Structure formats: C-alpha cells, structure tokens
C-alpha positions as CSV (number, residue, x, y, z in Angstrom):
1,M,0.0,0.0,0.0
2,R,1.3,3.4,-0.9
3,S,1.9,6.1,1.7
4,S,-1.0,8.2,0.4
5,E,-3.3,5.2,0.7
6,L,-2.1,4.6,4.2
7,A,-2.7,8.2,5.2
8,A,-6.2,8.1,3.7
9,A,-7.0,4.8,5.6
10,T,-5.9,6.1,9.0
11,P,-8.7,5.4,11.5
12,A,-10.1,8.3,13.5
13,S,-9.0,6.6,16.7
14,R,-5.3,6.7,15.8
15,D,-3.1,9.0,17.9
16,R,-1.5,11.0,15.1
17,Y,0.5,13.1,17.5
18,A,2.5,10.1,18.6
19,D,3.5,9.4,15.0
20,L,4.6,13.0,14.7
21,L,6.7,12.9,17.8
22,R,8.4,9.7,16.7
23,V,9.3,11.2,13.3
24,A,10.2,14.6,14.8
25,S,12.4,13.2,17.5
26,L,14.5,11.0,15.2
27,G,14.7,14.0,12.7
28,T,16.0,16.2,15.5
29,V,18.7,13.6,16.5
30,V,19.8,13.4,12.8
31,L,20.2,17.2,12.5
32,G,21.9,17.4,15.9
33,H,24.5,14.8,14.9
34,W,25.1,16.6,11.6
35,L,25.6,19.9,13.5
36,M,27.8,18.5,16.3
37,A,30.3,16.7,14.0
38,A,33.2,19.1,13.8
39,V,35.4,17.6,11.0
40,S,38.8,19.2,10.4
41,L,42.3,18.4,9.3
42,G,45.0,18.5,12.0
43,A,48.4,20.0,11.6
44,D,49.7,16.6,10.6
45,G,47.1,16.3,7.8
46,R,45.0,13.7,9.6
47,V,41.3,13.9,9.7
48,Q,39.9,14.8,13.1
49,V,36.3,14.6,14.2
50,G,35.5,16.8,17.3
51,N,32.3,17.9,18.9
52,L,31.0,21.4,18.3
53,L,29.5,21.5,21.8
54,A,33.0,20.9,23.3
55,L,34.5,23.6,21.1
56,Q,31.8,26.1,21.9
57,P,30.5,25.2,25.4
58,R,27.9,27.9,25.5
59,L,25.9,25.9,23.0
60,Q,25.5,23.0,25.4
61,L,22.4,24.7,26.9
62,L,20.7,23.9,23.6
63,T,20.8,20.2,24.5
64,W,18.1,21.0,27.1
65,V,15.7,21.4,24.2
66,F,17.2,19.4,21.4
67,Q,18.3,16.2,23.2
68,V,15.0,14.6,22.4
69,M,15.6,10.9,22.8
70,P,13.4,10.9,25.9
71,V,10.5,11.9,23.7
72,F,11.1,9.0,21.3
73,F,11.3,6.5,24.3
74,F,8.1,8.0,25.7
75,V,6.3,7.5,22.4
76,G,7.8,4.0,22.4
77,G,6.1,3.3,25.7
78,F,2.8,4.5,24.4
79,A,3.0,2.3,21.3
80,H,4.3,-0.7,23.2
81,A,1.3,-0.6,25.6
82,L,-1.1,-0.7,22.7
83,S,0.7,-3.4,20.9
84,C,1.2,-5.6,23.9
85,R,-2.5,-5.4,24.8
86,S,-3.4,-6.3,21.2
87,A,-1.1,-9.3,21.3
88,R,-2.7,-10.5,24.5
89,R,-6.1,-10.4,23.0
90,T,-5.2,-12.4,19.9
91,H,-2.5,-14.8,20.9
92,A,-2.1,-17.4,23.7
93,H,1.7,-16.9,23.6
94,A,1.7,-13.1,23.5
95,Y,5.3,-12.3,24.5
96,P,7.2,-13.6,21.4
97,V,4.4,-12.3,19.1
98,F,4.7,-8.8,20.7
99,L,8.5,-8.8,20.5
100,R,8.5,-9.7,16.8
101,A,5.9,-7.2,15.9
102,R,7.7,-4.3,17.8
103,L,11.2,-5.2,16.7
104,Q,10.7,-6.0,13.1
105,R,11.1,-2.4,11.9
106,L,14.0,-2.0,14.3
107,L,16.1,-5.1,13.8
108,R,15.6,-5.8,10.1
109,P,17.0,-2.5,8.9
110,T,19.6,-2.7,11.7
111,A,20.7,-6.1,10.5
112,A,21.0,-4.9,6.9
113,F,23.0,-1.9,8.1
114,I,25.4,-4.0,10.1
115,G,25.8,-6.6,7.3
116,I,26.6,-4.0,4.7
117,W,29.0,-2.0,6.8
118,G,30.6,-5.2,8.2
119,A,31.2,-6.5,4.7
120,A,32.6,-3.2,3.5
121,A,34.9,-3.1,6.6
122,L,36.2,-6.6,5.8
123,V,36.9,-5.7,2.2
124,L,38.7,-2.6,3.2
125,E,40.9,-4.5,5.7
126,L,41.7,-7.3,3.3
127,T,42.7,-4.9,0.5
128,G,44.7,-2.7,2.9
129,K,42.6,0.3,2.3
130,G,42.0,2.7,5.1
131,G,43.4,5.7,7.0
132,G,42.0,9.2,7.2
133,L,38.3,9.5,7.0
134,I,37.7,5.8,6.4
135,D,39.0,4.8,9.8
136,V,37.0,7.5,11.4
137,S,33.9,6.4,9.6
138,L,34.3,2.7,10.6
139,R,34.2,3.9,14.2
140,L,31.6,6.6,14.1
141,V,28.8,5.1,12.0
142,A,28.2,2.4,14.6
143,Q,27.9,4.7,17.6
144,P,24.1,5.5,17.2
145,L,23.4,1.7,17.6
146,W,23.3,2.3,21.4
147,F,19.8,3.7,20.8
148,V,18.7,0.3,19.3
149,G,20.0,-1.4,22.4
150,I,18.0,0.8,24.7
151,Y,14.9,0.3,22.7
152,L,15.4,-3.5,22.9
153,I,15.5,-3.2,26.7
154,M,12.2,-1.4,26.6
155,A,10.5,-3.8,24.3
156,A,11.7,-6.8,26.2
157,F,10.5,-5.5,29.6
158,T,7.2,-4.1,28.4
159,P,4.9,-7.1,29.2
160,P,5.9,-7.5,32.9
161,L,6.1,-3.7,33.4
162,L,2.8,-3.2,31.7
163,R,1.2,-5.7,34.1
164,L,2.7,-3.9,37.0
165,H,1.4,-0.6,35.6
166,E,-2.1,-2.0,35.2
167,R,-2.1,-3.0,38.9
168,Y,-0.2,-0.2,40.6
169,G,-0.3,2.7,38.1
170,W,1.9,5.7,39.0
171,A,3.6,3.7,41.8
172,V,5.7,1.7,39.2
173,F,7.0,5.0,37.7
174,G,7.8,6.2,41.2
175,A,9.7,3.0,42.0
176,L,11.8,3.4,38.8
177,V,12.6,7.0,39.7
178,A,13.5,5.9,43.3
179,A,15.8,3.2,41.8
180,A,17.5,5.8,39.6
181,V,18.0,8.1,42.6
182,L,19.5,5.3,44.6
183,V,21.9,4.4,41.8
184,D,23.2,8.0,41.7
185,V,23.6,8.1,45.5
186,L,25.6,4.9,45.3
187,R,27.6,6.2,42.3
188,F,28.4,9.7,43.4
189,G,28.1,9.4,47.2
190,L,29.7,6.1,47.9
191,D,31.7,5.4,44.7
192,V,30.2,2.0,44.2
193,P,31.7,0.5,41.0
194,Y,29.6,-0.5,38.0
195,V,26.3,0.4,39.7
196,A,25.9,3.4,37.4
197,F,25.2,1.1,34.5
198,L,21.9,0.1,36.1
199,N,20.5,3.5,35.2
200,F,20.6,2.5,31.5
201,A,17.5,0.6,32.6
202,F,16.0,2.6,35.4
203,V,16.2,6.1,33.8
204,W,15.0,5.1,30.3
205,L,12.4,2.6,31.6
206,A,11.0,5.4,33.8
207,V,10.5,7.6,30.7
208,H,9.1,4.6,28.9
209,Q,6.6,4.1,31.7
210,L,5.2,7.6,31.1
211,G,4.1,6.2,27.7
212,F,2.0,3.6,29.5
213,L,0.4,6.4,31.6
214,R,-0.3,8.4,28.4
215,A,-1.9,5.3,26.8
216,D,-4.3,5.2,29.7
217,G,-5.0,8.9,29.6
218,R,-3.4,9.5,33.0
219,L,-1.0,12.3,32.1
220,T,-3.5,14.9,33.0
221,R,-1.2,17.6,34.3
222,P,1.7,17.9,31.8
223,W,2.5,21.4,33.1
224,L,3.4,19.9,36.5
225,L,5.6,17.2,34.9
226,A,7.4,19.8,32.8
227,G,7.9,22.2,35.7
228,A,9.1,19.6,38.2
229,G,11.5,18.1,35.6
230,L,12.9,21.4,34.6
231,A,13.3,22.6,38.2
232,G,14.9,19.3,39.1
233,A,17.4,19.4,36.2
234,V,18.4,23.0,37.0
235,L,18.9,22.2,40.7
236,L,21.0,19.1,40.0
237,V,23.2,20.7,37.5
238,A,23.7,23.9,39.6
239,S,24.6,21.9,42.7
240,G,26.7,19.3,40.9
241,P,28.3,16.9,40.0
242,Y,26.1,16.8,36.9
243,P,27.4,18.5,33.8
244,L,25.4,21.1,31.8
245,S,25.2,19.1,28.6
246,M,22.5,16.5,28.2
247,V,24.6,14.7,25.6
248,G,28.0,13.1,26.1
249,M,31.1,15.3,25.7
250,P,34.5,14.0,24.7
251,G,36.9,13.7,27.6
252,E,34.5,14.6,30.3
253,K,34.7,12.6,33.6
254,I,31.0,12.5,34.1
255,S,28.3,12.2,31.4
256,N,24.6,12.7,31.8
257,M,24.1,10.2,29.0
258,A,26.4,7.2,29.4
259,P,25.5,6.0,31.9
260,P,22.3,8.1,32.3
261,T,21.9,10.2,35.4
262,L,19.1,11.6,37.5
263,A,19.6,14.9,35.8
264,L,18.9,13.3,32.4
265,L,15.7,11.7,33.9
266,C,14.6,15.2,35.1
267,H,15.3,16.4,31.6
268,G,13.2,13.7,30.1
269,L,10.3,14.6,32.4
270,W,10.6,18.2,31.3
271,L,10.5,17.3,27.6
272,V,7.6,14.9,28.0
273,G,5.6,17.5,29.8
274,A,6.4,20.1,27.3
275,V,5.4,18.0,24.3
276,E,2.2,17.0,26.0
277,L,1.3,20.7,26.4
278,L,1.5,21.0,22.6
279,R,-0.7,18.1,21.9
280,G,-3.9,20.0,21.3
281,P,-2.7,22.5,18.6
282,A,-0.4,19.8,17.0
283,T,-3.3,17.3,16.7
284,R,-5.5,19.9,14.9
285,W,-2.6,20.7,12.5
286,L,-2.2,17.0,11.8
287,N,-5.8,16.7,10.6
288,R,-4.7,18.5,7.5
289,P,-4.4,15.8,4.8
290,R,-1.1,17.1,3.3
291,V,0.5,17.4,6.7
292,W,-0.6,13.9,7.7
293,R,0.6,12.4,4.5
294,T,4.1,13.9,5.1
295,V,4.2,12.4,8.6
296,V,3.1,9.0,7.2
297,V,5.8,9.0,4.5
298,A,8.5,10.1,6.9
299,G,7.4,7.4,9.4
300,T,7.8,4.6,6.9
301,V,11.5,5.4,6.5
302,S,12.5,7.1,9.7
303,M,14.5,4.2,11.1
304,T,16.4,3.7,7.8
305,A,17.3,7.4,7.7
306,F,18.5,7.3,11.3
307,L,20.8,4.3,10.7
308,W,22.4,5.8,7.6
309,H,22.5,9.5,8.4
310,L,26.1,9.5,9.7
311,T,27.2,7.5,6.6
312,A,25.7,10.3,4.5
313,M,27.3,13.1,6.5
314,L,30.8,11.4,6.4
315,G,30.2,10.8,2.7
316,V,29.8,14.5,2.2
317,Y,33.0,15.2,4.0
318,G,34.7,12.5,2.0
319,V,33.7,14.2,-1.3
320,L,35.0,17.5,0.0
321,L,38.4,16.0,1.1
322,A,38.7,14.1,-2.2
323,A,38.1,17.4,-4.1
324,H,40.8,19.0,-1.9
325,V,38.3,21.6,-0.6
326,R,39.7,23.4,2.4
327,L,37.7,22.7,5.5
328,P,37.1,25.7,7.7
329,E,37.8,25.8,11.4
330,P,34.8,24.2,13.2
331,G,32.7,26.9,14.8
332,S,34.2,29.8,12.8
333,G,32.1,32.2,10.8
334,T,32.8,30.4,7.5
335,W,32.0,27.1,9.1
336,W,28.6,28.4,10.2
337,M,27.9,29.9,6.8
338,Q,28.5,26.4,5.2
339,V,26.2,24.6,7.6
340,P,23.0,24.9,5.3
341,L,25.0,23.6,2.3
342,R,26.4,20.7,4.2
343,F,22.9,19.9,5.6
344,L,21.4,19.9,2.1
345,A,24.1,17.7,0.7
346,A,23.8,15.2,3.7
347,A,20.0,15.2,3.4
348,A,20.3,14.5,-0.4
349,L,22.7,11.6,0.2
350,T,20.6,10.3,3.1
351,G,17.6,10.3,0.7
352,V,19.6,8.2,-1.8
353,L,20.5,5.7,0.9
354,V,16.9,5.5,2.1
355,A,15.7,4.8,-1.4
356,V,18.2,1.9,-1.6
357,F,17.6,0.4,1.8
358,R,14.0,1.3,2.7
359,A,12.7,-2.1,1.8
360,F,14.3,-3.6,4.9
361,E,12.1,-1.4,7.1
362,K,8.9,-3.0,5.7
363,P,7.4,-5.6,8.0
364,S,8.1,-9.2,6.9
365,G,5.2,-11.1,5.4
366,A,6.4,-14.5,6.7
367,R,3.6,-16.8,7.7
368,E,3.1,-17.7,11.4
369,S,3.0,-21.2,12.7
370,R,-0.4,-22.8,13.1
371,A,0.6,-24.7,16.2
372,P,2.2,-22.5,19.0
373,R,5.5,-23.7,20.3
374,A,6.2,-23.7,24.1
375,W,9.8,-22.7,23.5
376,A,8.9,-19.5,21.7
377,G,8.8,-17.3,24.8
378,P,12.3,-18.2,26.1
379,A,13.7,-18.1,22.6
380,A,12.4,-14.6,22.0
381,A,13.8,-13.4,25.4
382,L,17.2,-14.9,24.5
383,G,17.1,-13.3,21.0
384,A,16.4,-9.9,22.5
385,T,19.2,-10.3,24.9
386,L,21.7,-11.4,22.2
387,S,20.7,-8.5,20.0
388,L,21.0,-6.1,22.9
389,L,24.5,-7.2,23.8
390,G,25.5,-7.2,20.1
391,V,24.4,-3.7,19.2
392,L,25.7,-2.2,22.4
393,G,29.1,-3.9,21.8
394,L,29.2,-2.8,18.2
395,S,28.3,0.8,19.2
396,L,31.5,0.8,21.3
397,V,34.0,-1.1,19.2
398,G,32.8,0.0,15.7
399,F,33.6,-1.8,12.4
400,G,37.4,-1.2,12.4
401,G,40.0,-3.9,13.0
402,L,37.7,-6.9,12.3
403,L,40.6,-9.2,11.6
404,E,43.0,-7.6,14.2
405,G,40.8,-8.4,17.2
406,S,40.1,-4.9,18.2
407,T,38.1,-4.8,21.4
408,A,36.0,-2.4,23.5
409,L,34.9,-2.6,27.1
410,L,31.2,-3.2,27.6
411,I,30.7,-2.6,31.3
412,A,33.2,-5.2,32.5
413,V,33.5,-7.5,29.4
414,H,35.8,-6.9,26.4
415,V,33.8,-7.3,23.1
416,T,35.0,-7.6,19.5
417,A,33.2,-6.5,16.3
418,P,32.8,-10.0,14.9
419,A,31.3,-11.3,18.1
420,S,28.9,-8.3,18.3
421,V,27.8,-8.8,14.7
422,A,27.2,-12.5,15.3
423,M,25.2,-11.9,18.5
424,T,23.0,-9.2,16.8
425,L,22.2,-11.3,13.8
426,A,21.6,-14.5,15.8
427,G,19.3,-12.6,18.2
428,W,17.3,-11.0,15.3
429,L,16.8,-14.5,13.8
430,L,15.7,-15.9,17.1
431,V,13.1,-13.1,17.7
432,E,11.8,-13.7,14.1
433,R,11.6,-17.4,14.5
434,A,10.0,-17.3,18.0
435,G,7.4,-14.8,16.9
436,R,6.3,-16.9,14.0
437,A,6.3,-20.0,16.1
438,A,4.0,-18.4,18.7
C-alpha cells in the first residue's frame, strides 16, 4: 500500500501526534548529529572529528531542548502498551508475538546496516585500504546503535512492566525513579563501582513508563511534569556533580548520557511534559491531509534514515576532502555559513541511501506457525538479549579492526566487532523465528 493510501486509511482513533513525535524526535537527532560533528584536518594532515559543543561550550544549553531521545522512548512506551495489549487479546503466547511485531522495523534495517558495513569493513581491511576519514567512519557510524539497544530493553521489559502498571499505576513509575535516585547516590556518594550502568535501565524505563500512563489517559497535568522536571534538572546541574550538557562530551569525567543520570531523567520529564502541552494544537494541525501524508511518508523510512545519516554526513566530507576543498575551522564564521549547504548535501545523500535500503524497514510477510510452540517465549527473550549485547558492543567497538581483534569494554567485558555482529544477527533471527512459532 502506498503512503497516500495509508494516510487516507488512517482510523479516527489513531493518535497522530504520537506518530509526529516519533518522526520529529528522530529527525532532530539526525540534525543534531550533523551539526555537532566538527570535521577538520589536523596540523599533521590527519582527519579529526570533534564535537562542536565541546569547542563552543555555551551551545551546550541547547541540549536541554534538542536532546529529544526521551521523547522517542516516551512514544515507544505508548506504542508498546497498545501493541502488547493487542497481542494478549489475539495470541495465547503473546510475548514472542509482541516482540517480533515491535522489533521487526527496528532489527531488520539494523541487521542490513550491520551486514553491509561489516562486509565493507572486511573488504577494506583485506585490501589494505584505510586511513583518514575511512578509519574515522568505521568507528563513528556504529555509535548510534546504542539507541537500538536501549529500545530493545524497553520492548523486552514491556509485558511485565505493563502488568505492574495495570495493577499499581503511578507507583511503578515512582519505583523506577527511586531506583534511579539510589543508583546515583551509590555512584556519586559512595563510589560503588559498576552500579551506574543500572541507570541505563532505570532512567530510560521510567521515561518509557510515562508512555503507558499516556496510553491510559493518565498524564492529565503535563505542566506539573514539565515544571518539576525542569526545576529538578536545574537544581541538580547547579549543585553538581552533573554537567550542563544533556549529551556526552568527549573527555568529560561524568556524562549525563552514558550512563544516564538523575539529571537526564529530570530532563526527560521536562520534555515529555512540554510536548504534552503542545498536543492539542499539533493534533489539529495533523488533521490537514497534506501534513498527515508527510508524517506517514517520513514514518515509513525514519529508522532507515536514522541508521544511515552518519554515513551520509561522512560521505559528504569524503567528497570535500577528495576534491581538496579546504575545511574551515569548526565553529568559525565560515563554518557556520556552510552549515546549510552541508545539511542539504547530507540530506540528499541520506535520501539516496533511504531509497536503496528502505525495503528492509517494511514488515516481513512471513507466515506464522499454526501450532504455537512452548519454546517461543524463552527463545524470544534470548534473542532480544543477544541483539542487545550485540548492538551495544558494536556501538562501542565499531567496524574497524575486524581481523585484528580490536576490542572495547562493555561494562566489564571486552567485546569484539565479529562477536557483536554475530550476536546481533543471531538474536534477530531468534526473535523472528520465535514470533512466527508463537
């Protein structure tokens, strides 16, 4: 079905604003990555990729508005609640069916991205090609995969957390917030090692839980959520040890993002409350046929665009370097004047990559098993776990040094790119197989 037909067939009950937030949040992340990448040539002629926010620290305050991943995870909670309840009504073994349905448009394009970049990296290493921007690209393009890992956590924990939500309501959200507070107390007050990594779950699952509350119509005072979140973030950053930026900065001792902190959780509450305050006028705007068609079209390719946008940006810089175009000093007046042109070029190349790879984002039409299998549930959980470890490992180690055994530290375990790729693909196949078997 074409996008225009999908738009025309949208039922009146659909929450169009959730679709807009999903598309807009991913689009904002893409533009933010393009802007923050400060590519330059060092005195030795080597390509360097810095962070604009580190070069111009006054811009870090912008992350309080444009660090919108909490909005995406909030919308994910809303969609997961609806999908999980639908799976319960129609399937005896709902868990693997739900996981497959929610992760298809996530893992299929991710598996294609990993397979293509992995093959390219292997060819480059075997032929001795590399150096310069190529080596930088092999490392950078995999970094956004951390987002896929977090989304996997949310999907995997949705069924049990949704049942707790249906029984205890706001208390579940409160418990997750309390757990995040405790982790930061142990981390910053008592220097307990490794405990900080628990907030990858507690912080993001708390934001995700707000999506459940939205699905039940229980976010009735968004102004209170926004005000409390903003006040909490200001207080925490002002009193320390939390940094100003809501995204990670190179070389900083403490990051609000990795692992997430209580300050980032407050930031998420502020953003969720803010976007909920805009729901009314935005929903009226989305009732315009042309606007809604645009959102539908963007929604069908948003994950593909997210996965390939850094490839496109680095491709633009590759063309400039190959043409011996002098790169201006990042943050200079000339650099800012060229931003619109670089954005247009990166958007055009992203459009080409989306046209090539968008087919992987379409849901699979594979037939389901007629007889449910008892092993489907555990297999789906194992598949989600393998994919989680794989994409998180790959986001750290990148695609470079496949044959050299390059490693990165994932919490307390050293991971390699080949092992990460294998775990991701094996996990994806398990989720697919288990979902069909259920």
